Each structure stands twice: as C-alpha cells, then as structure tokens.
C-alpha positions in Angstrom: 0.0 0.0 0.0 1.3 3.5 -0.9 2.0 6.0 1.8 -0.8 8.4 0.8 -3.4 5.5 0.8 -2.1 4.3 4.1 -2.3 7.8 5.6 -5.9 8.3 4.4 -6.9 4.8 5.8 -5.4 5.5 9.2 -6.9 9.0 9.4 -10.3 7.6 8.4 -10.2 4.8 11.0 -9.0 7.3 13.7 -11.8 9.8 12.9 -14.4 7.1 13.3 -12.9 5.9 16.6 -12.7 9.4 18.0 -16.4 10.2 17.2 -17.6 6.8 18.2 -15.7 7.0 21.6 -17.1 10.3 22.6 -20.7 9.6 21.5 -20.7 6.1 23.1 -19.2 7.6 26.3 -21.9 10.3 26.4 -24.6 7.6 26.0 -23.1 5.4 28.7 -22.5 8.3 31.1 -25.8 10.1 30.6 -29.2 9.1 31.7 -30.6 10.8 28.6 -29.0 11.0 25.2 -29.0 14.2 23.0 -26.8 13.6 20.0 -26.9 17.2 18.8 -26.4 19.0 22.1 -24.2 22.1 22.1 -21.7 20.7 24.7 -21.4 17.3 22.9 -20.8 19.0 19.5 -18.1 21.3 20.9 -16.5 18.3 22.7 -16.5 16.1 19.6 -15.2 18.7 17.3 -12.4 19.6 19.7 -11.4 16.0 20.3 -11.5 15.3 16.6 -9.1 18.2 15.8 -6.8 17.6 18.8 -6.5 13.9 18.1 -5.2 14.5 14.5 -3.0 17.3 15.7 -1.3 15.2 18.3 -1.3 12.1 16.1 0.8 14.2 13.6 3.0 15.5 16.4 3.8 12.0 17.8 4.0 10.5 14.3 1.2 7.9 14.8 0.7 7.9 11.0 4.4 7.3 10.4 5.1 4.3 12.5 5.5 0.7 11.2 2.9 -1.0 13.4 4.0 -4.5 12.7 7.0 -3.7 14.9 5.0 -1.9 17.5 6.4 -1.9 21.1 6.1 0.0 24.3 7.5 3.1 22.7 4.6 3.2 20.3 2.1 2.6 23.1 3.6 5.6 25.0 3.1 7.8 21.8 -0.6 6.7 21.6 -1.1 7.5 25.3 0.4 10.9 24.9 -1.7 11.7 21.9 -5.0 10.5 23.5 -4.3 12.1 26.9 -3.4 15.5 25.6 -6.4 15.4 23.2 -8.8 14.6 26.2 -7.1 17.3 28.4 -7.6 20.1 25.8 -11.2 18.9 25.2 -11.9 19.2 28.9 -10.4 22.7 28.9 -12.7 23.7 26.0 -15.7 22.3 27.8 -14.9 24.4 30.8 -14.5 27.6 28.7 -17.6 27.2 26.5 -20.1 25.4 28.7 -18.9 26.3 32.2 -18.5 22.7 33.3 -16.4 19.5 32.7 -18.1 16.2 31.9 -15.7 14.1 34.0 -17.4 10.8 33.7 -18.0 11.1 30.0 -14.4 12.1 29.3 -12.9 9.3 31.5 -14.9 6.7 29.6 -13.9 8.5 26.3 -10.2 8.2 27.3 -10.5 4.5 28.1 -12.4 3.7 24.8 -10.1 6.0 22.8 -7.0 4.3 24.2 -8.4 0.8 23.8 -9.6 1.3 20.2 -6.7 3.3 18.9 -4.1 1.0 20.5 -6.0 -2.1 19.7 -6.4 -1.4 16.0 -2.7 -0.8 15.6 -1.4 -3.6 17.8 -3.7 -6.1 16.3 -1.6 -6.0 13.1 1.5 -6.9 15.1 -0.4 -9.7 16.9 -1.8 -11.0 13.6 1.7 -10.9 12.0 3.3 -12.6 14.9 0.7 -15.4 15.2 -0.2 -15.9 11.5 2.3 -14.4 9.1 5.2 -15.4 11.3 3.8 -18.6 12.6 6.1 -21.6 13.0 5.3 -23.2 9.6 8.5 -24.8 8.3 10.7 -22.7 10.5 13.2 -24.3 12.8 12.3 -24.4 16.5 15.0 -22.4 18.3 16.1 -22.2 22.0 17.7 -18.9 23.1 20.3 -19.1 25.9 20.2 -15.8 27.7 17.0 -13.9 28.5 18.6 -10.5 28.9 18.6 -7.5 26.6 20.4 -9.3 23.8 18.3 -12.5 24.0 15.1 -10.4 24.0 16.3 -8.4 21.0 17.2 -11.6 19.1 13.8 -13.1 19.9 12.0 -10.0 18.7 13.9 -9.9 15.4 13.4 -13.6 14.8 9.7 -13.3 15.4 9.3 -10.2 13.2 11.4 -11.4 10.3 9.7 -14.1 8.2 12.8 -14.4 6.0 14.8 -16.0 8.8 14.0 -19.7 9.1 14.4 -19.7 12.9 11.4 -19.5 15.2 12.2 -18.9 19.0 10.1 -21.0 21.3 11.8 -20.6 24.7 14.6 -19.1 26.7 17.2 -20.6 29.0 18.7 -18.4 31.7 20.6 -19.0 34.9 18.7 -16.1 36.7 16.2 -17.9 38.9 14.0 -14.8 39.2 13.1 -15.2 35.5 12.2 -18.9 35.7 8.6 -19.8 34.9 8.0 -16.3 33.6 7.4 -15.2 30.0 9.5 -12.7 28.0 8.0 -11.4 24.7 5.6 -14.3 24.9 8.2 -17.0 25.3 8.7 -19.0 28.5 12.0 -19.0 30.5 12.1 -22.7 31.3 15.1 -22.9 33.5 18.9 -22.7 33.8 21.7 -24.4 31.7 21.1 -27.7 33.3 17.7 -27.8 31.5 19.2 -27.5 28.0 19.2 -31.2 27.1 15.8 -31.8 28.5 14.4 -28.7 26.8 15.8 -29.7 23.4 14.2 -33.1 23.7 10.8 -31.9 25.0 10.4 -29.0 22.5 12.0 -30.7 19.5 14.6 -28.0 19.2 16.8 -28.0 16.1 18.8 -24.8 16.8 20.3 -23.2 19.8 21.4 -19.5 19.9 23.7 -18.3 22.6 22.7 -14.7 23.2 25.0 -13.5 26.0 27.4 -10.9 24.6 29.3 -10.5 27.9 30.1 -14.2 28.0 33.7 -15.1 28.8 35.2 -17.8 26.6 35.5 -20.2 29.4 31.8 -19.9 30.1 31.0 -20.2 26.4 33.0 -23.4 26.3 31.0 -24.7 29.3 27.7 -23.9 27.6 28.8 -25.5 24.3 29.8 -28.7 26.2 26.3 -28.7 27.7 24.8 -28.4 24.3 27.0 -31.1 22.7 24.8 -34.1 23.9 22.0 -32.7 21.8 21.8 -32.8 18.1 20.9 -29.1 17.9 23.0 -26.7 15.8 24.7 -24.2 18.1 25.1 -20.6 17.0 26.2 -17.3 18.7 25.0 -13.8 18.1 27.2 -11.0 16.7 28.5 -8.3 19.0 25.6 -6.7 20.8 26.8 -3.2 19.9 26.7 -4.2 16.2 23.1 -5.4 16.6 22.0 -2.3 18.4 23.7 0.0 15.8 22.2 -1.9 12.9 25.6 -2.9 11.5 24.4 -6.6 11.5 21.2 -8.4 12.1 20.1 -11.8 13.3 20.4 -13.0 9.7 24.2 -12.8 10.3 24.2 -15.2 13.3 27.4 -17.2 13.1 28.3 -20.7 14.1 30.4 -21.2 17.2 34.0 -21.7 16.1 36.7 -23.8 17.7 38.5 -20.5 18.4 35.7 -19.4 20.6 36.3 -22.4 22.9 39.9 -21.8 23.9 38.7 -20.9 27.4 40.7 -17.7 27.5 40.0 -14.1 26.6 42.3 -12.6 23.9 45.1 -10.3 24.7 44.5 -6.6 24.5 47.1 -4.4 22.8 48.8 -1.4 24.3 48.3 0.4 21.0 50.1 3.6 22.1 53.4 1.8 22.8 53.1 -0.1 19.5 52.4 3.1 17.6 55.5 4.7 18.9 57.8 2.2 17.3 55.8 1.3 14.2 54.1 4.5 12.9 56.2 6.2 10.3 58.9 3.5 10.4 60.3 1.1 7.9 59.3 -2.5 8.9 60.4 -5.7 7.3 58.6 -9.1 7.7 60.2 -12.3 6.6 57.8 -15.1 5.7 55.2 -12.4 4.9 53.2 -14.8 2.8 52.7 -17.4 5.6 49.8 -17.6 8.0 51.5 -15.8 10.9 53.6 -13.5 8.7 50.6 -12.3 6.6 48.5 -11.6 9.7 51.5 -9.6 11.2 51.5 -7.5 8.1 47.7 -6.9 8.3 48.0 -5.7 11.9 51.2 -3.7 11.2 49.4 -1.8 8.4 46.8 -0.5 10.9 49.6 1.4 12.7 50.7 3.2 9.4 54.3 2.3 9.0 56.0 4.5 6.3 57.2 1.5 4.4 56.3 -2.2 4.8 58.6 -4.7 3.2 57.0 -8.1 2.5 59.8 -10.7 2.1 59.1 -14.3 1.3 60.2 -17.3 -0.8 56.9 -18.1 -2.5 55.8 -15.6 -5.1 52.1 -16.5 -5.1 51.7 -16.0 -1.3 53.6 -12.7 -1.4 51.6 -11.4 -4.3 48.3 -12.3 -2.5 49.2 -10.4 0.7 50.5 -7.5 -1.3 47.2 -7.2 -3.3 45.2 -7.5 -0.1 47.1 -4.8 1.7 47.1 -2.4 -1.3 43.3 -2.9 -1.5 42.8 -2.2 2.2 45.3 0.6 2.7 45.6 2.2 -0.7 48.5 4.6 -1.1 48.9 5.4 2.6 51.7 3.0 3.0 54.5 2.1 0.6 54.4 -1.7 0.2 57.6 -3.3 -1.2 57.8 -7.0 -2.1 61.1 -8.9 -1.9 61.2 -12.5 -3.3 64.1 -13.9 -1.3 65.3 -17.0 0.5 66.6 -16.4 4.0 69.2 -19.1 3.3 70.8 -16.8 0.8 73.1 -14.8 3.1 74.3 -12.3 0.5 70.7 -11.6 -0.6 69.6 -11.0 3.0 72.5 -8.5 3.5 71.6 -6.7 0.3 67.9 -6.4 1.3 68.7 -5.1 4.8 71.3 -2.7 3.4 68.9 -1.4 0.8 65.9 -0.7 3.0 67.5 -0.2 6.4 64.4 -1.2 8.4 63.9 0.0 11.9 62.1 -3.2 12.9 62.3 -6.8 11.6 59.7 -9.5 12.3 61.3 -12.8 11.5 58.4 -15.3 10.7 60.0 -17.4 8.0 60.6 -21.0 9.2 60.0 -24.7 8.6 57.5 -25.7 11.3 56.2 -29.2 10.5 57.5 -31.7 13.1 57.2 -34.9 11.1 58.6 -33.4 7.9 61.6 -32.0 9.8 62.2 -35.3 11.4 62.6 -36.8 7.9 64.5 -33.8 6.6 66.8 -32.5 9.4 69.2 -30.9 7.0 66.4 -28.5 5.8 65.6 -27.6 9.3 69.2 -26.6 9.9 69.4 -24.6 6.7 66.1 -22.7 7.1 65.5 -22.4 10.9 69.1 -22.1 12.0 71.2 -20.8 9.1 68.3 -18.7 7.7 67.8 -17.1 11.2 71.5 -16.5 11.5 71.7 -14.8 8.1 68.7 -12.6 8.8 69.8 -11.6 12.3 73.4 -10.8 11.3 72.1 -8.8 8.3 69.8 -6.9 10.7 72.8 -6.2 13.0 75.0 -5.0 10.2 72.2 -2.7 8.9 71.6 -1.1 12.3 68.1 -2.5 12.8 66.6 -1.2 16.1 64.5 -4.2 17.1 64.5 -7.8 15.8 61.6 -10.1 16.8 61.9 -13.8 16.0 58.9 -16.1 16.0 59.7 -19.2 18.1 57.6 -22.1 19.4 56.8 -24.0 22.6 58.5 -27.0 21.0 61.8 -25.2 21.7 61.4 -26.0 25.4 63.2 -29.3 26.3 62.9 -30.3 22.6 62.3 -33.8 21.5 62.0 -33.0 17.8 64.4 -31.7 15.2 62.0 -28.8 14.5 61.9 -27.8 18.2 65.7 -28.2 18.6 66.3 -26.0 15.5 64.1 -23.3 16.9 65.8 -23.5 20.3 69.2 -23.1 18.6 67.9 -20.2 16.6 66.9 -18.6 19.9 70.4 -19.2 21.2 71.9 -17.5 18.1 69.9 -14.3 18.5 70.4 -14.2 22.3 74.2 -14.5 21.7 74.0 -11.8 19.1 72.0 -9.6 21.4 75.0 -9.5 23.8 77.3 -7.8 21.3 74.9 -5.9 19.1 73.2 -2.5 19.3 70.1 -4.2 17.9 67.6 -5.5 20.4 67.0 -9.2 19.6 64.0 -11.0 21.2 62.0 -14.2 20.6 58.3 -14.8 21.0 57.1 -18.4 21.8 53.8 -19.6 20.5 51.7 -22.7 21.2 49.9 -24.2 18.3 48.2 -21.7 16.1 44.6 -22.6 15.1 44.0 -22.3 11.4 47.6 -21.9 10.3 48.9 -23.9 7.5 49.6 -27.4 8.6 47.7 -27.1 11.9 45.3 -29.7 13.0 42.1 -27.7 12.4 42.3 -27.7 8.5 43.3 -31.4 8.7 40.3 -32.3 10.9 37.9 -30.2 8.8 39.0 -32.0 5.6 38.7 -35.4 7.3 35.2 -34.5 8.5 34.2 -33.3 5.0 35.3 -36.7 3.7 33.2 -38.5 6.3 35.9 -39.4 8.7 37.5 -40.7 10.7 39.3 -37.9 12.4 42.9 -39.0 13.3 44.3 -38.1 16.7 47.7 -39.3 17.7 47.0 -40.1 21.3 44.0 -39.8 23.7 46.1 -38.0 26.3 47.9 -35.6 24.0 47.4 -31.9 25.0 48.5 -28.7 23.4 48.4 -25.0 24.0 46.4 -23.2 21.4 46.0 -19.6 20.2 44.5 -17.9 17.2 46.4 -16.3 14.4 45.4 -12.8 15.4 46.4 -13.5 19.0 49.8 -14.8 17.9 50.3 -11.7 15.7 49.2 -9.3 18.5 51.7 -10.9 20.8 54.5 -10.4 18.3 53.7 -6.7 17.9 53.4 -6.2 21.7 56.8 -8.0 22.2 58.5 -5.5 19.9 57.3 -2.6 22.2 58.5 -4.5 25.3 61.8 -5.6 23.9 64.9 -4.6 25.9 67.1 -7.3 24.4 67.6 -11.1 24.9 64.1 -11.8 26.2 61.8 -14.7 25.3 58.2 -13.6 25.5 55.4 -16.0 26.2 51.6 -15.6 26.2 49.6 -16.8 29.2 47.7 -19.4 27.1 45.4 -20.7 29.8 44.9 -24.4 30.2 46.2 -26.8 27.5 43.5 -28.4 25.4 43.2 -32.1 24.8 43.5 -32.8 21.1 40.7 -35.4 21.3 38.4 -32.8 22.9 39.3 -30.4 20.1 38.4 -33.1 17.5 35.1 -33.8 19.3 34.1 -30.2 19.5 34.9 -29.7 15.8 32.8 -32.7 14.8 29.9 -31.4 16.9 30.2 -27.8 15.6 30.2 -29.2 12.0 26.8 -30.7 12.7 27.7 -34.4 13.1 27.8 -36.9 15.9 31.2 -38.4 17.0 29.7 -41.8 16.3 29.0 -40.8 12.7 32.5 -39.5 11.9 34.6 -41.5 14.3 38.0 -40.7 16.0 40.9 -43.0 15.3 44.1 -42.9 17.3 47.2 -43.2 15.1 50.0 -43.2 17.7 52.6 -40.6 18.6 54.8 -39.6 15.7 58.6 -39.3 15.9 59.6 -36.1 17.7 56.2 -35.5 19.3 55.6 -35.1 23.0 52.4 -35.7 24.9 52.7 -32.4 26.7 54.3 -29.1 25.6 55.9 -26.5 27.8 56.2 -22.7 27.2 59.2 -22.1 29.5 61.4 -24.6 31.2 61.8 -24.5 35.0 65.0 -22.4 34.8 63.4 -19.8 32.6 60.2 -19.1 34.5 59.7 -15.6 35.7 56.4 -15.5 37.5 55.7 -11.7 37.2 53.9 -10.6 34.1 55.6 -7.8 32.2 52.3 -7.0 30.5 48.8 -8.5 31.1 49.0 -12.1 30.0 52.6 -11.8 28.8 55.5 -13.5 30.7 59.2 -13.1 30.0 62.0 -15.6 30.4 65.6 -14.5 29.9 68.6 -16.9 29.5 72.3 -16.1 29.7 74.4 -18.4 27.5 78.0 -19.4 28.0 79.8 -21.7 25.5 77.0 -23.2 23.4 77.8 -21.1 20.4 81.0 -23.1 19.8 78.8 -26.2 19.5 76.5 -24.4 17.1 79.4 -23.6 14.9 80.5 -27.3 14.8 77.0 -28.4 13.6 76.9 -25.7 11.0 80.3 -26.7 9.6 79.7 -30.4 9.6 76.0 -31.2 9.2 76.3 -31.8 5.4 78.8 -34.6 6.1 76.6 -36.4 8.7 73.7 -38.8 8.0 70.2 -38.0 9.2 70.4 -39.8 12.5 73.6 -38.1 13.5 72.1 -34.7 12.6 69.1 -35.4 14.7 71.2 -36.6 17.7 73.6 -33.6 17.6 70.7 -31.1 17.3 68.9 -32.5 20.3 72.1 -32.8 22.3 72.9 -29.1 21.7 69.4 -27.9 22.3 69.2 -29.7 25.6 72.8 -29.9 26.8 73.4 -28.9 30.5 70.5 -26.4 30.1 69.6 -26.6 33.8 73.1 -25.4 34.8 73.7 -22.8 32.1 70.4 -21.0 31.9 70.0 -18.4 34.6 66.7 -16.6 35.3 67.0 -12.9 35.2 
C-alpha cells in the first residue's frame, strides 16, 4: 500500500474511533442522550481536531505497526491524553462545566480502540504471518537484553528460518516467567531436557558479555543434543544496525579456547611502528601475513614483504594495497633467507627500523625426515637474517619461536631453540635488540590440526588423533600476531616472551568439538588414534623450569631470559659439519645441543 493511501486509511479509522468513543461515552455516562447538544458537539469537534494534531506530532501515522512496542504505546497514550485534556479545557471555557465521567470513559475507549487497531496488526503478523510453519524451533540461551532483541527480530522477520520457542537463563528470578511471549524454562542444566521436549533444532547463545571459558562450558552442555549451536554477533553491532540476526554465526573452535584474547597497548606499538620502515620475513605465511595486516593498521612509512613463495607474497600485497591504498609504501622482496648475500643486500637497501622474522620450517614430522632442511632454514636462515639486521643497524628484531623449543624432543623444536640461542648470543654484542616470541599451536595456520580435521570431517571421517592423552596450548592467528607486535614494544634485548595461554587443550576434545560444531555426531564421523609420531611429546611447555619468571611484564605476557655461555661453539660445529653427517647423526647432535646442560647454564634474570 502506498504512503498516501495508508495515511488516508489510518486517518479515516481514527476519525471514526474518536467520534464513536465520545458519542458512546456520552450515551453510557448520561441518563438521557442528546446527540446534537451544544456541549457534545463542541467536545466532539475539539477532540477530533486535537487527536489528529497530536497524532501528527507524535507520528502515529508514520510508524510501522507490525514492529509496535512499548514506545509506540507511549506515543498513543500521549496523543490520547493531551487530546482529552484540551477537550476538557474547551468544555470548561464554553459550557462552564467539565463532563468528567464522559471524558474518563472516552479516554478509556479511545486508548483501547486506537491502540487495539494498531497492535492487532502486530499480533496477527506474529501469530499468523510469522507462525512456525516450516521454520526451525530455536532455543535462546540468555533472556537478557540481547536475547530479547534476538527473539523479537526472529519473530518479526519471516525471511529467517528460525522461530524462537523458549529461553534458558541462569537467573532464577526469571524462571517460569514469559518474556516477549516466550517461557523461560530454567537454567543451563535444562538444555538437554528442553531440546528433547520442545523438538529444538537450533540453539542460539545470546549473551554478549560471556567469557570464553563460560562459552566453552555452555557448548559442552549443548553437545549431547543434536541441535545446531550458534552465537550472536557483537551486541553493539546489533544495536547500531551494523548486523542483524540474519548474520548469526556458528560457534568456532577458536571461541572455545577458554581464554579471553590479549589486548594491545596500542600507544606503545604506535611509537615504534608508525612512520617507520618495517620488514617481515615469511610475509606470505599464516603468521607473517597476519602480522603484516596488523602492522598496516599502525601506518608504517614502508612495509617490506619478504618471502620465498611468489604467489603468497603477491596475494598479501594485493590484499594490503586494496585495504590501505596509497597510505603505506608496500615493497615485495622475493628472497630466500638461506641466501646470506641476498639478505644482507635487502637489509642494506631498505635499512628497516624493525624486523619481524616469521620465516621458518615448522612441521614436526617433515623436519624429522629432513633435518638438513631444518638446519638450513631455521638455524642458518635465522643467523643470516639476524646478522644482516645487526649490520644494517636495525633497532628491534623479533623472532617467532615455538613452545616446542622447550626441552625439545624433535628436530624442529631443537632447531628453533638453537635459533633462539643464536639471537640471544648476538644480542649480547649488538646494538640491535634481539628478542623471541614463543607460540603454542596456532589454530587455522597452514599445517595445523584444524584444517586437517575439517578435511577429514568433510570426507566423512574418521578424524585421526595421535594419542587420547595428547594436549597442546592453542591460540588464534590474530592473538599470535598481536603478541609479536606487543613484544616489539616491550623488547629490551635477549628476552623470550610467552603468552599466558590458559589451560592446555586435549586434542581429542578439540576433535570432538569440531565434529559437533560441524553438525555431526562423533559416532557418525569417528575418531581414530594413530599413535605418537617421531619427535612429538604428549605435553608441551612454554618455559622450562629455569626460565620461569612469575611476574607478568604485561597483562597475559610473561618473560624468560637466559644467559648463555659456550653453546655457540657447539652451534658452529654443527653448521660446519651437518652436510657430512647422516640423518640420525644430525638429529642426535641437534637434540644434544638444544638440551645440553640447560639446567646449569640458563640463569633466570
């Protein structure tokens, strides 16, 4: 219906209601009825004009009544009340008396009819147009402001195939009550029972303030059901209209880490990044590319993207140019960190203020089978890059390390520990501040378990887990990258920075959650234990007992600092002779060096 036709219709209905209300009230309130009396005519004319005046003022003809709420009811009340009040004033002026009983009944009828006509459309729409039909029965966890908003939007939007039927909330004062017409049936312990009783197919978690540990607990309570679990967008985005309930997202494994993400001290990062020349090695990789994205936010003058693979470097360059335009000078360098002369030329040419060294081989089984490559890339490549940075006068050098460098049992872990030793030794005699940042496993990075599990689930299973007791620390790619940036601002030289990663996660639990979040039962997909692979440990550590420094240097960031003595001579022996040794000798020498007399030689500072 066009606006003009809608306006004429509403005004016609209101005109009839106004005249009917005052004449009917006069009939009810009076023992005798005179339809053409002077007082009644004056009152009816005044009420008629005042109603349309206040209806215009409070925009009763401009509201979408299918979404009517308490605010629309207040507008109706104001329009009706002020119309009646002015009518009573006119009665007093022109007739010398106020017909209190008639006007009270008129007010009641006026309110009932005006409000009833408008709200009846919403009731009709909610019950008939938006009836359940083929829509999926949905349980909303959280009966607060966010849950109520979600329920309203779902009920009012026929294009969404979800129909809310009940709330779950831990607030006992809400139990057995109704909110927007939906019952609050109990706390979290009622989830499984409610899903079975109400034939729920979807669950929405609508608690924006929920901590990740609590979210994890709720998801675990939902797992025994076959319902699909989703989570609302940020409440602020819903309220500001940036997103709607149509953009409800599935719960991701990253949501279940049980730990809130680290917050950046943006001012300290801005001081050393903004306006500076920054170089990132391994810029096309999972961590390197995310570091580049987050660096670009702080507006460096020049960002050098260095990597060995041309396709990945091209991709991140195009993405950054598209997002940041001409504000930053992006330079790509296709280079291998094993090429010492090339790394010295790049550093000498660009003279970066800060270097983030993310290039490395990181796959444990592959490095067990190819230890020579681990030495060439992780050790020699780091040595080349670090010494080139020292020669070029770089101010801060941040190396990406791993929790597998602690008491290493794998070639990859040993090579990263030796790389840490190299930059710590170099820090002692260089003006450049050299630091390392240790990560746990990074969810979603290339070669991590999540892409592997997802592919196995897509193929119908089974999901392969090495051991039922294997646990790992996990973090997201953005968290890892934020830690790198923050470490650069905290660097004094020689430190190893570690994120407080909360409790380690069982790999089998991770696999179970991912299967459930993908909409399957564990029995349908299956989990097969394949056995621990060479070089793997059941438990990972972030700092060994001699490196632990209990005080946080920044919220959720710890620091361990080791002073080295004569290990560098042993490093030199390996670098001079590894090409002559067979694979088993290389593995043995790397592990010996990475672990030798560590408890005596590493001193906590």
